N, C-alpha and C positions, 0 to 999 in steps of 0.2 A: 504494500500500500504506500503511495507517495503522499507526503505531507510537506508543508512549508514551515520552517522554523521562523522565529522572530526576525532573523536577519534576512529572510527572503530566499534562502538557499533550499533546494530540494533535497530531501532525505528519504530513505526507505526505512520503514519501521518493521521490526520483527514481531513475532508473537509475544515477546516480552516487553514490547512497546519502547525499546531502546532504539534511538535513531541510528540508522545505518547510512553511510555515504553511498551515493550512486556510483562513485568511483573509489577504488582502494588501490594502494600502491605498495610494492616492496621497495625497500631502500635501495636506490641505484646511484652509483657514482656517475657524475656527468661524463658523457662521451663526446669526443670531438665530432663536430658536424661533418656529415658526409655529403659529397656532391652526387654520389651514385644513387639511382632510384632504389628504393627498398623493395626487395622481392617479397611479395605477400601471398600467403595461402589462407583460405577460409574453410573451416569445417563446420557445417550446420546441416542438420537433416530436414530442415523446413525449406522445401524447394523454392517457394515464393519469396521467402525472406532472403535466401541465398542469392537469388536472381536480383532482388532489389538492392542488396548490399553491393553486389558486383557492378551493377549499372551505375550506382552513385559514385563509387570509387573510380571507375573508368572515366567518368565524365568530369569529376571534380578534384580528385587527388592525383595530380600529375606527377608528384614525387614518389608515388607508389606504383610498382609494377605487379599487377595481380596475375600471377602466373599459374595459380592452382586453386580451383574450387572443388570441394568434395562433399558428398552426402553421407559418406561412411568413413570410419576410422581406417579401414583397410585401403579404401580408395585413396586416402591421403598419403599414407606411409608407403604405398606401393607405386606412387607416381614417380616418374623420372624427374619431376621438378622438386621433389622433396629431398633434402630439407630446404626451406626458404629462410630468409633473414628473420621473418616474423610470421607467426601463425595466430589467427583469430580462432579460438576454440569455443564452441557452444557447450556450456556447462551441462545442459540437460539432454545430451545426446542419448537417444534410446538404444543403447548398446551396452553389453556387459562390461566393457572396458571402463574402469573408473577414471574420474577426472585426474586423480593423482598419477595414474599410469600414463595417461595421455600427455599430461604436462611434462613429466619426467622424460618420456621418450623424445619429445620434441626438443627439450633442453639438452639431452644427451647427444642429439644429432646436430646441435649447434644453432637451433632456432630459438629466438625469444618468443614468449607466449603472452597474449592478452586473452583473458577469458571473458566472454560475453554471456550474460545470463538475465533471465527474467525472474529467477528465484532470489527473493530478497531476504535471505537469512544470513545471519552472522556466520553460521557454520559453513555454508557454501563458500562464502568469501574467504574464510580462513583456510579451508581445505585447498582452494586454488592457490592462494598465496604461499602457503606452507609447502606446497609441492614444487614451487619454483616459478609460478606465473609472475610476470612483471607487473601486471595490473589486472584488476577485476572490475568490469564495467557493467552497468545496467543497460539492458537493451532499450530502456526508455530514453536514454541520452540521444540528443540530436547527432547525426552522423558527423557534423563538423567537430563536435567535442570528442567523439570516438577517435577520429583521425588525428586530432591534436594530441590526444593521449598517446596514440601510437607513435607520433613523432617524438614525443618526450621519451618514450621507452627506447627509441632507436637513436636518440641524440641528434636529430636532424631539424633544421630550421623549417618553419612553415613556408610552403610555396605561396607566394603572393598572388598567383593567378586567381582571377575571379572564380568563385564557386557558384554552381548553378543547381538549383533544386529541380527535380522532375515532378513537381506537384501538378495536379490537374489545372488546366488553363481556365480562366474565368468563363462563366457562362456567357455565350454570345461572342467569344473571341473570334477574330476574323480568320478566314481561310480554314476553318475547321469543318469539314464535311463529315457528318456522322453516317456511316454506311447503314443501310436498311437490312437488318438481320431477320431471318425467319425465327419463329419461336424456338425451334430445335437448336439453331445456331447460337442464339442468345443464351439459352440455358447451358449449352456445352461450354461456351465462352466464359460464362459466369463461374461455373464450377472449376474450370481449368485454372483460371487466374486466382481462385481461392485456395489452390494448393493440391487439387486432385490430379492424379496422373490420368492419361487418356483412358487406361483400363478402368480406373475408378469412375471417371466421367460416364463411361458406358454403363457401368453397374448402377450408378445413381439414376441414370435416365432410363434404365431397363431397355437398352438397345444393344446391338452388336458392336464390337470394338471398331469394325470398319465404318460403321455409321457415325460413331462419335468422332473418329479420325476425319471423316469427310466433312462433318460440321465444322471442325476446327480449321481444316484446310480452306473451306469456303470463307470463314471469318477472315483469315489472313489475306486471301485473294481480294475480298471486298475492301479491306483497309488499304491494300496496295493500290487498288484502282482509285482510291480517294487520296493518293499521294501521302499516306500516313503509314510508314513502315511498320510491319508487324510480323516479320519473318522469324525473329527470335522471341523467346518467351519473355525476356525483359521488356521488349518492345510491346508485346501484347499486354503486359501488365500496365504499361504507361497508357496505352489506348483505353484499357478498361477503366483506369483512374480518371482519365479525361472525360469519358463518356458515361460515367456513373454506374459501371458494372461491378465495381468493387464495393462490397458491403461490409 
């Protein structure tokens, strides 16, 4: 639960009602600034969130090179791009490998670790930091603050290039042609951008896999004809946000 203390700063409160900071740090010696882009990996089993994080970083964080995104622990550590300089780890990964084991493996391979979590307990924070994570951050933080924390961990100066959010455009914004979707296409679109796989979309709609796949292909084609790219899932999420399909 998020609350505001008298100074106006946001804190997370545990079940014991003691305030918890949205960001926690291990003691780090200052590092010399580096001119090289930081090679970054992200591990998160929430597909939509992973795509959203990746899109934001690729557009806004020019000093980071996102070379690896993974949905599973094995996918991360078996990648040819592992280890990276820095790894964002989801605390609540639905796998039997503990957060301690994940953090220590990354650290042993030479990567620094930032743990991201929506679990606002003192125990989860201490587990991550005690295992060797450089920082423990709430997923409620704005991405700008997350990336600034990552820069602090890596000892790099903030890139002064302007940052751009991919929030929905204002209603009535110019040159935005909303494609006309059939009921089936709209429902498949809504489910897909909400985190369901194509297989799960088919199950939710009680249709065949190929039918769900066709619905999604038609959605992409209609957005492309409207000059609004939607070939990648991250682009589809943006179109959904702009047109009110994200709920």
